[in-house]
C-alpha positions in Angstrom: 176.7 67.9 113.0 176.5 67.5 109.2 172.7 67.9 109.1 173.0 70.9 111.3 175.3 72.5 108.8 172.7 71.8 106.1 170.0 73.5 108.2 172.0 76.7 108.1 172.7 76.4 104.3 176.2 74.9 104.4 175.6 71.9 102.1 178.4 69.7 100.8 177.6 69.5 97.0 178.8 66.5 95.0 178.4 66.5 91.2 176.9 63.3 89.7 176.4 62.4 86.1 173.2 60.7 84.8 174.4 58.2 82.2 171.0 57.9 80.6 170.7 61.7 79.9 173.5 63.0 77.7 174.5 66.6 77.1 174.3 69.6 79.5 171.3 68.2 81.3 173.1 65.0 82.3 174.8 66.4 85.4 173.3 67.2 88.7 174.5 68.1 92.2 173.4 66.4 95.5 174.3 67.2 99.0 176.3 64.3 100.5 174.9 65.0 104.0 171.2 65.4 103.5 170.5 64.3 99.9 169.0 67.6 98.7 169.3 68.3 95.0 170.9 71.6 94.0 168.7 73.9 91.9 170.8 74.7 88.8 169.7 77.5 86.5 170.7 77.5 82.9 172.7 80.5 81.6 170.4 83.1 80.0 167.3 82.0 81.9 165.8 83.5 84.9 165.0 81.7 88.2 161.5 81.0 87.1 162.5 79.6 83.7 161.6 82.7 81.6 164.0 84.8 79.5 165.9 87.5 81.2 
């Protein structure tokens, strides 16, 4: 049933920390059910990466 929830957009995000990358870019979120990585947008940047 877990993967079915992911298909409808109900992921279970778990925050992980990359010890090799320090600073604000060192953390990332993965779904514990399907393994998908969450798209994280930095504050002050648009979804395409340009300035808002």
